[in-house]
SEDO-873311 format. One record per residue: residue number from 0; x, y, z of N, C-alpha, C in turn. Coordinates in nm, 4 decimals. Atoms other than C-alpha are relative to their C-alpha. Layout:
<n=NUM | n.u=X | n.v=Y | n.w=Z | ca.u=X | ca.v=Y | ca.w=Z | c.u=X | c.v=Y | c.w=Z>
...
***
This chain:
<n=0 | n.u=-0.0873 | n.v=0.0555 | n.w=-0.1014 | ca.u=7.5148 | ca.v=10.5205 | ca.w=9.5123 | c.u=0.0346 | c.v=0.1092 | c.w=0.1010>
<n=1 | n.u=-0.0361 | n.v=-0.1104 | n.w=-0.0870 | ca.u=7.6793 | ca.v=10.8281 | ca.w=9.6670 | c.u=-0.0481 | c.v=0.1295 | c.w=-0.0622>
<n=2 | n.u=0.0410 | n.v=-0.1300 | n.w=0.0501 | ca.u=7.5589 | ca.v=11.1844 | ca.w=9.6382 | c.u=0.1233 | c.v=0.0734 | c.w=-0.0529>
<n=3 | n.u=-0.1107 | n.v=-0.0735 | n.w=0.0605 | ca.u=7.7798 | ca.v=11.3924 | ca.w=9.4078 | c.u=0.0220 | c.v=0.1284 | c.w=0.0790>
<n=4 | n.u=-0.0303 | n.v=-0.1190 | n.w=-0.0782 | ca.u=7.9518 | ca.v=11.6561 | ca.w=9.6214 | c.u=0.1376 | c.v=0.0588 | c.w=-0.0317>
<n=5 | n.u=-0.1310 | n.v=-0.0498 | n.w=0.0413 | ca.u=8.2796 | ca.v=11.7236 | ca.w=9.4363 | c.u=-0.0175 | c.v=0.0711 | c.w=-0.1339>
<n=6 | n.u=0.0130 | n.v=-0.0798 | n.w=0.1218 | ca.u=8.2844 | ca.v=12.0033 | ca.w=9.1764 | c.u=0.1063 | c.v=-0.0336 | c.w=-0.1032>
<n=7 | n.u=-0.0894 | n.v=0.0319 | n.w=0.1119 | ca.u=8.4684 | ca.v=11.9996 | ca.w=8.8437 | c.u=0.1457 | c.v=0.0335 | c.w=0.0285>
<n=8 | n.u=-0.1392 | n.v=-0.0369 | n.w=-0.0285 | ca.u=8.7825 | ca.v=12.1894 | ca.w=8.9504 | c.u=0.0572 | c.v=-0.0882 | c.w=0.1102>
<n=9 | n.u=-0.0413 | n.v=0.0871 | n.w=-0.1109 | ca.u=8.8045 | ca.v=11.9919 | ca.w=9.2758 | c.u=0.0258 | c.v=-0.1414 | c.w=-0.0512>
<n=10 | n.u=-0.0123 | n.v=0.1353 | n.w=0.0559 | ca.u=8.7567 | ca.v=11.6692 | ca.w=9.0818 | c.u=0.1278 | c.v=-0.0135 | c.w=-0.0833>
<n=11 | n.u=-0.1200 | n.v=0.0043 | n.w=0.0838 | ca.u=9.0310 | ca.v=11.7500 | ca.w=8.8293 | c.u=0.1261 | c.v=0.0015 | c.w=0.0863>
<n=12 | n.u=-0.1165 | n.v=-0.0059 | n.w=-0.0884 | ca.u=9.2760 | ca.v=11.8436 | ca.w=9.1056 | c.u=0.0215 | c.v=-0.1319 | c.w=0.0741>
<n=13 | n.u=-0.0124 | n.v=0.1283 | n.w=-0.0696 | ca.u=9.2023 | ca.v=11.5223 | ca.w=9.2952 | c.u=0.0560 | c.v=-0.1079 | c.w=-0.0912>
<n=14 | n.u=-0.0473 | n.v=0.1014 | n.w=0.0945 | ca.u=9.2580 | ca.v=11.3081 | ca.w=8.9858 | c.u=0.1472 | c.v=0.0214 | c.w=-0.0325>
<n=15 | n.u=-0.1400 | n.v=-0.0298 | n.w=0.0330 | ca.u=9.5852 | ca.v=11.4844 | ca.w=8.8964 | c.u=0.0918 | c.v=-0.0323 | c.w=0.1169>
<n=16 | n.u=-0.0836 | n.v=0.0257 | n.w=-0.1181 | ca.u=9.7248 | ca.v=11.4690 | ca.w=9.2511 | c.u=0.0081 | c.v=-0.1500 | c.w=0.0289>
<n=17 | n.u=0.0009 | n.v=0.1439 | n.w=-0.0251 | ca.u=9.6190 | ca.v=11.1063 | ca.w=9.2988 | c.u=0.0842 | c.v=-0.0764 | c.w=-0.1006>
<n=18 | n.u=-0.0786 | n.v=0.0666 | n.w=0.1042 | ca.u=9.7675 | ca.v=10.9982 | ca.w=8.9667 | c.u=0.1487 | c.v=0.0306 | c.w=0.0166>
<n=19 | n.u=-0.1405 | n.v=-0.0366 | n.w=-0.0190 | ca.u=10.0906 | ca.v=11.1894 | ca.w=9.0363 | c.u=0.0629 | c.v=-0.0776 | c.w=0.1155>
<n=20 | n.u=-0.0527 | n.v=0.0766 | n.w=-0.1131 | ca.u=10.1329 | ca.v=11.0190 | ca.w=9.3733 | c.u=0.0205 | c.v=-0.1472 | c.w=-0.0361>
<n=21 | n.u=-0.0151 | n.v=0.1400 | n.w=0.0394 | ca.u=10.0768 | ca.v=10.6753 | ca.w=9.2207 | c.u=0.1145 | c.v=-0.0179 | c.w=-0.0995>
<n=22 | n.u=-0.1134 | n.v=0.0055 | n.w=0.0927 | ca.u=10.3246 | ca.v=10.7487 | ca.w=8.9404 | c.u=0.1307 | c.v=0.0120 | c.w=0.0778>
<n=23 | n.u=-0.1204 | n.v=-0.0135 | n.w=-0.0828 | ca.u=10.5789 | ca.v=10.8614 | ca.w=9.2011 | c.u=0.0314 | c.v=-0.1317 | c.w=0.0708>
<n=24 | n.u=-0.0228 | n.v=0.1309 | n.w=-0.0628 | ca.u=10.5289 | ca.v=10.5295 | ca.w=9.3799 | c.u=0.0552 | c.v=-0.0990 | c.w=-0.1010>
<n=25 | n.u=-0.0455 | n.v=0.0936 | n.w=0.1032 | ca.u=10.5759 | ca.v=10.3374 | ca.w=9.0547 | c.u=0.1447 | c.v=0.0271 | c.w=-0.0402>
<n=26 | n.u=-0.1378 | n.v=-0.0342 | n.w=0.0380 | ca.u=10.8988 | ca.v=10.5247 | ca.w=8.9803 | c.u=0.1015 | c.v=-0.0283 | c.w=0.1104>
<n=27 | n.u=-0.0910 | n.v=0.0222 | n.w=-0.1123 | ca.u=11.0457 | ca.v=10.4707 | ca.w=9.3280 | c.u=-0.0635 | c.v=-0.0939 | c.w=0.1024>
<n=28 | n.u=0.0677 | n.v=0.0910 | n.w=-0.0924 | ca.u=10.8906 | ca.v=10.1603 | ca.w=9.4863 | c.u=0.0875 | c.v=-0.0498 | c.w=0.1150>
<n=29 | n.u=-0.0874 | n.v=0.0550 | n.w=-0.1036 | ca.u=11.1958 | ca.v=10.0708 | ca.w=9.6949 | c.u=0.0476 | c.v=0.1040 | c.w=0.1009>
<n=30 | n.u=-0.0387 | n.v=-0.1038 | n.w=-0.0957 | ca.u=11.2276 | ca.v=10.4000 | ca.w=9.8867 | c.u=-0.0482 | c.v=-0.0356 | c.w=0.1397>
<n=31 | n.u=0.0320 | n.v=0.0350 | n.w=-0.1380 | ca.u=11.2060 | ca.v=10.3927 | ca.w=10.2633 | c.u=-0.1444 | c.v=0.0328 | c.w=0.0375>
<n=32 | n.u=0.1389 | n.v=-0.0364 | n.w=-0.0301 | ca.u=10.8707 | ca.v=10.5725 | ca.w=10.2848 | c.u=-0.0844 | c.v=0.0104 | c.w=-0.1267>
<n=33 | n.u=0.0718 | n.v=-0.0098 | n.w=0.1267 | ca.u=10.7513 | ca.v=10.5210 | ca.w=9.9289 | c.u=-0.1426 | c.v=-0.0533 | c.w=0.0098>
<n=34 | n.u=0.1358 | n.v=0.0517 | n.w=-0.0161 | ca.u=10.4441 | ca.v=10.3338 | ca.w=10.0539 | c.u=-0.0985 | c.v=0.1129 | c.w=0.0308>
<n=35 | n.u=0.0876 | n.v=-0.1143 | n.w=-0.0269 | ca.u=10.3077 | ca.v=10.6739 | ca.w=10.1603 | c.u=-0.0605 | c.v=0.0571 | c.w=-0.1284>
<n=36 | n.u=0.0549 | n.v=-0.0452 | n.w=0.1277 | ca.u=10.2595 | ca.v=10.7537 | ca.w=9.7912 | c.u=-0.1315 | c.v=-0.0707 | c.w=-0.0325>
<n=37 | n.u=0.1241 | n.v=0.0734 | n.w=0.0254 | ca.u=9.9804 | ca.v=10.4944 | ca.w=9.7917 | c.u=-0.1224 | c.v=0.0729 | c.w=0.0542>
<n=38 | n.u=0.1105 | n.v=-0.0826 | n.w=-0.0475 | ca.u=9.7692 | ca.v=10.7519 | ca.w=9.9747 | c.u=-0.0678 | c.v=0.0679 | c.w=-0.1193>
<n=39 | n.u=0.0558 | n.v=-0.0564 | n.w=0.1224 | ca.u=9.7118 | ca.v=10.8797 | ca.w=9.6191 | c.u=-0.1227 | c.v=-0.0734 | c.w=-0.0500>
<n=40 | n.u=0.1194 | n.v=0.0760 | n.w=0.0384 | ca.u=9.4477 | ca.v=10.6095 | ca.w=9.5802 | c.u=-0.1259 | c.v=0.0728 | c.w=0.0465>
<n=41 | n.u=0.1177 | n.v=-0.0663 | n.w=-0.0570 | ca.u=9.2108 | ca.v=10.8136 | ca.w=9.7988 | c.u=-0.0453 | c.v=0.1186 | c.w=-0.0850>
<n=42 | n.u=0.0496 | n.v=-0.1102 | n.w=0.0839 | ca.u=9.2029 | ca.v=11.1408 | ca.w=9.6001 | c.u=-0.0367 | c.v=-0.0454 | c.w=-0.1410>
<n=43 | n.u=0.0331 | n.v=0.0504 | n.w=0.1330 | ca.u=9.2026 | ca.v=10.9451 | ca.w=9.2744 | c.u=-0.1392 | c.v=-0.0622 | c.w=-0.0007>
<n=44 | n.u=0.1317 | n.v=0.0647 | n.w=-0.0073 | ca.u=8.9021 | ca.v=10.7364 | ca.w=9.3798 | c.u=-0.1116 | c.v=0.1006 | c.w=0.0229>
<n=45 | n.u=0.1052 | n.v=-0.0984 | n.w=-0.0255 | ca.u=8.7066 | ca.v=11.0312 | ca.w=9.5184 | c.u=-0.0201 | c.v=0.0915 | c.w=-0.1198>
<n=46 | n.u=0.0128 | n.v=-0.0803 | n.w=0.1209 | ca.u=8.7800 | ca.v=11.2309 | ca.w=9.2041 | c.u=-0.0749 | c.v=-0.0735 | c.w=-0.1096>
<n=47 | n.u=0.0683 | n.v=0.0784 | n.w=0.1029 | ca.u=8.6641 | ca.v=10.9509 | ca.w=8.9760 | c.u=-0.1467 | c.v=-0.0241 | c.w=0.0339>
<n=48 | n.u=0.1388 | n.v=0.0224 | n.w=-0.0417 | ca.u=8.3467 | ca.v=10.8924 | ca.w=9.1800 | c.u=-0.0782 | c.v=0.1298 | c.w=0.0168>
<n=49 | n.u=0.0615 | n.v=-0.1314 | n.w=-0.0237 | ca.u=8.2753 | ca.v=11.2674 | ca.w=9.2221 | c.u=-0.0714 | c.v=0.0063 | c.w=0.1341>
<n=50 | n.u=0.0607 | n.v=0.0029 | n.w=-0.1320 | ca.u=8.1901 | ca.v=11.1938 | ca.w=9.5821 | c.u=0.1090 | c.v=-0.0180 | c.w=0.1047>
<n=51 | n.u=-0.0981 | n.v=0.0075 | n.w=-0.1070 | ca.u=8.3912 | ca.v=11.2502 | ca.w=9.8988 | c.u=-0.0721 | c.v=-0.0260 | c.w=0.1320>
<n=52 | n.u=0.0648 | n.v=0.0288 | n.w=-0.1279 | ca.u=8.2798 | ca.v=11.0825 | ca.w=10.2238 | c.u=0.0307 | c.v=0.1042 | c.w=0.1075>
<n=53 | n.u=-0.0350 | n.v=-0.1018 | n.w=-0.0989 | ca.u=8.4659 | ca.v=11.3424 | ca.w=10.4314 | c.u=-0.0816 | c.v=0.1275 | c.w=-0.0226>
<n=54 | n.u=0.0856 | n.v=-0.1152 | n.w=0.0300 | ca.u=8.2767 | ca.v=11.6221 | ca.w=10.2536 | c.u=-0.1412 | c.v=-0.0249 | c.w=0.0521>
<n=55 | n.u=0.1343 | n.v=0.0321 | n.w=-0.0485 | ca.u=7.9524 | ca.v=11.4428 | ca.w=10.3403 | c.u=-0.0083 | c.v=0.0150 | c.w=0.1518>
<n=56 | n.u=-0.0021 | n.v=-0.0097 | n.w=-0.1461 | ca.u=8.0474 | ca.v=11.4217 | ca.w=10.7082 | c.u=0.0043 | c.v=0.1458 | c.w=0.0452>
<n=57 | n.u=-0.0161 | n.v=-0.1397 | n.w=-0.0368 | ca.u=8.1492 | ca.v=11.7889 | ca.w=10.7202 | c.u=-0.1086 | c.v=0.0906 | c.w=-0.0590>
<n=58 | n.u=0.1071 | n.v=-0.0784 | n.w=0.0611 | ca.u=7.8507 | ca.v=11.9028 | ca.w=10.5128 | c.u=0.0480 | c.v=0.0939 | c.w=-0.1095>
<n=59 | n.u=-0.0546 | n.v=-0.0830 | n.w=0.1072 | ca.u=8.0647 | ca.v=12.0496 | ca.w=10.2338 | c.u=-0.0481 | c.v=-0.0488 | c.w=-0.1356>
<n=60 | n.u=0.0402 | n.v=0.0341 | n.w=0.1352 | ca.u=7.9710 | ca.v=12.0580 | ca.w=9.8672 | c.u=0.0622 | c.v=0.1016 | c.w=-0.0937>
<n=61 | n.u=-0.0631 | n.v=-0.0903 | n.w=0.0954 | ca.u=8.1805 | ca.v=12.2040 | ca.w=9.5831 | c.u=-0.0663 | c.v=-0.0080 | c.w=-0.1365>
<n=62 | n.u=0.0738 | n.v=0.0072 | n.w=0.1257 | ca.u=7.9330 | ca.v=12.1121 | ca.w=9.3092 | c.u=-0.0817 | c.v=0.1275 | c.w=-0.0192>
<n=63 | n.u=0.0891 | n.v=-0.1130 | n.w=0.0246 | ca.u=7.7526 | ca.v=12.3991 | ca.w=9.1413 | c.u=-0.1445 | c.v=-0.0432 | c.w=0.0182>
<n=64 | n.u=0.1413 | n.v=0.0314 | n.w=-0.0232 | ca.u=7.3856 | ca.v=12.4172 | ca.w=9.2293 | c.u=-0.0740 | c.v=-0.0123 | c.w=-0.1316>
<n=65 | n.u=0.0820 | n.v=0.0188 | n.w=0.1197 | ca.u=7.1431 | ca.v=12.2866 | ca.w=8.9665 | c.u=-0.1236 | c.v=0.0874 | c.w=0.0109>
<n=66 | n.u=0.1183 | n.v=-0.0854 | n.w=0.0007 | ca.u=6.8684 | ca.v=12.5275 | ca.w=8.8665 | c.u=-0.1065 | c.v=-0.0551 | c.w=-0.0907>
***
């Protein structure tokens, strides 16, 4: 589907940050700007898929090279 361009450390950080933002939204859904926590869906999804469309556009790759 998508080319893998997110390395292991990058992937773990994305999953942790995305999950933390979604948990923060779940704990405070009635705050005035709490909907901004839903932005956590993006790093969570890119971390789970190991592919980042923005990295593809910019030509970045944090995956280790296969030998």
